[in-house]
C-alpha positions, 0 to 999 in steps of 0.5 A: 509574504506568506501569502504571496509564497503559497499562492504563486504557482512557481513557488509550488513547483519548487516546494512540491517535490520535497513534500513528495519525497517526504509523502513517498518515504512515509508510504514506503515505510508503511507498505514495508511495515505491513509486508513485515507483519504480514510475512510474520504471520505467514511464517508463523503459519508455514514454518513455526507451527507447520514445522511442529504440527502434530495434529492428524485430524487436520492438515496446517493447510486446511482452509479453516486455518485461512486468517486472510478473510476469517469466515465460520468455520474458522479457528486462529493459528496463534497469532496469525490473524493479529499479525496479519489484521495489523499489517493490512490496517497499515495499508490504509495510511500507506495508500493515503500517503501515495495519494499525497505523493502523487497528488494532482489535487482532483477530486476523484483521485481523493475519493478513490484513495479514501475508499481504497484505504477504507477497504483495506482498513476494514479487511484489516480490522476484520482479521485483527478483531477475529483474531483478538476475539478467536471468532470471525467479526460481523464483516465475515459475510460474503457480500461485505467481503465482496463489496470491499475486495471490488472496491480496492481491486478496482480502485487501485487500477483507476489510481494506477491509470490516474498517476501513470503520468505524474508519478509512474513508480506510484502507479507501478506500486498500485499495481503491486498492491493488487496482489494483497486484494482478494483476486490477487490472493486467489492468483497466489494461491492457485497459481503462484504458490504451487510453483513455489511449493512444488504441488497444488494443495487440496486446500490452501498451498503453502506460502500463499500469504508470503506471496501476498506479503511480497506484493505488498514489500514490492509496492514499498520498494517502488514508493522508495523509487518514486522518492528517488525519482521526484529527488533526482528531477529538479536537479536534472531540470536545474542542469538542463537549464544551466546548459541552455543559459537560462536561470532555474526557477527560484522562490519569489519574495515580495519586494520590501516596501520602501519608506514613503518619502512624505 
């Protein structure tokens, strides 16, 4: 019976929405958790430390304290790099959960999801290790960071296109996650942050990392919407079937075998 239940495509159609909802909610939780940790790091820099800054030789806005991509020369401010690194690490399983929620079963999708997740995982590990050791990790080299950023940026765009029909909310989540890549960071610091702060800093404009955290949170909210849409779809299909006079598709089970009369 188990073999029949798993092999019958109609059975998979009944069961897949529930699994998709679970994976969508898991992805949402991981993305929102990532956003929360990134927000803590940002507030620690711009509110806690920025509000009590007493150093006259350097400003809290100096790129020396940028923790998103630590590279020499670099100085960690309190635990900003640790919080940020842990937050970005959560993006890796979050993206894999998104792939499970919107899966179409293609090899390209699986490879891209793993590649994008790995790029964020390595970026997060670099920031976390740098914060724990107080010095940039060996992954600070420009070629390494450039390759990781390229994989994450391009991969998210392809996944957004790939999931557009099967899960539009997941596709939108991918677009929001572009804000967590290096190009997204640059847009935040040069375009969006100055509008919030009211000026363009000579180095890192305040609230740059907060904007990145907000884009991650928006991706998490999109996955909650994905779960809601997936839950609503089977109910809508059932109502349409009832209005048309047909019965909704039910799970097929193997007939019980009758005893041999002989």
